[in-house]
C-alpha positions, 0 to 999 in steps of 0.5 A: 736313775731309771731309763725305762724298762726293755730300753734298747738305746737308739737304732745303730744301723738307722743312724750309721744309714743316716750318716752314710748317705747324709747329703751333707757328707757326699764328695766334692763335686770337681764344679764345688767351690772350696766355700760352697763345699765347706758350708755343705759340709758345716751342714751336717753338724745341725741335720737331726739324725733321730727325731730331733738329736743331731750329730752333736748331741748324745747317742746311747748303744746297748750293746747286743747280747752276744754279739761280742764273744768274750763279754760277759758278766762273771759272779764271785759268791764267795766276794759277793762281786759281779765282774763286768766285762766288755771286749773290744778291738783294734781294727785297721780301716784299710779301704780308707786313706792313710789306713786309720787305726782305732779301738772299736766297740761292737754293738749289733751284727745282722746276717744278710745271707746263710747258704752252704756249697761243696768246696774242694781242697788243693788235693781234691778232698770235698767238704760241705762248707756253710758260708755267711755274710754279715754287716757288723756296726759299732764304734770307732774311737781314737786308741788313747780313750780312756775305755781301752786305757787299763788293757794290756795289748795291742790288739786285745781290748777289754774294759773290766769294771767290778760290782758289789753285788749280793748272791740274790741280787747277782741271780735276778740280775745277770739274766738281763744285764746290757752295756750301754753306751753313752757317746758323741758324733765325731768327725770323720764320722763313719769308718767301713772295712771288711773282714773274712775267714776263709774255709778249711778242711778241719773247720768249713767254715766261711764268713764275710763281714761287712765292718761299719762304724760310727765314729765317735767321743765315748762319756760313759759307759753304764750297767742297767738292768734291762728289764727294770731299766735301772742303771747299776753303775756308770763309769767314765773318764772322770770317775777312773782315779775315784773309782780306783781305789773301791776297785782295787778293794773289790778285786782284792775280795777275788785274788788276794794278791795283784801283781802289777809291772810295767818297764821302759824300753830298758827293762823290757824283754821275754817275760815268763810269769807263773800264778799259783798252780798254773804252767808257766806262760810266756809274754812280750813286754816292752813297756807296757804295764802288765797285770797279773791276779792271783790266789797265793803266789806270782813268779815272775822271771824275766829273760836277758833284759838290759837292765832293770833300772826302769822296772816297776812293781806293785803289788795289791796297788802299792809299791814294791821291791821284789827280791830279785834273784839274778843270773849274769853272763861274764866274759872278761870285762862284759857283764849283763843280766842272763835271768832275773826271776823273783817270788811274789807271794800273799802276806799274812 
């Protein structure tokens, strides 16, 4: 499939402005009956937003290069695998009733103004501050969506998929790689908020950003070659299950050991993990699934779990029973687990 060379997708700024300014979505007037209001808002579904595309049509938004910190394409020449990473965030829209919380993907960032001024802190220390005012445009969708279903943590969101690719192909493709989101708009259509980072003496940068997000149902994520228009891969909720085995095989090319740990609330606690020769790291662990990629070894240490009954471990996609070394606290008839530790290594 080919979308055409230098395909930039639909203009999210123009579409967002059309939604915000749509007469059909204006607040209800005190002189407007319920029937009149419902009839007016229903007309929005048939309103053309761009060309002949209405809110019920499909939209394709290409993520602007560099707009998402952490999003990247990383190539492993040994494994002949390209990793496609798209980061998002959980956003709470405090300007709206009920403070809706949504998963979001930023598509474009527009700088409005940049200026400098002299700032002074409470101790009279002065520093030149760079102030940046901008608007971010993007997509917001329900947290239960398939897009970030495999992401750990509440706020750190990541869509990561692997593509088998030769070194020559990767060298040609990577500079022109783009990620495209295919979606349909959804009620209540639009969310807005704002964020601010205050300047300090050590970091004399002030940013004020207006956040403008269309609410959508994400249907597919495409990886495309912007120079040629070639669609390299398509991912969707429907393909997630069938892609699982293929993705695991590609992951194992890079990391021969993949450990997944999940638990109910009874087995949750303070988790410490050491991967290969890295330093041990602390991670909160309250029921979500954690995944660790290693070349040789993963060491798990769970401190003060109430129980290990609800603990589930998978190694390289298959159920696994670790050899837990358990330390107990025993006081009279009282017993509880103080620590459970396990070493999982690559099988020869």
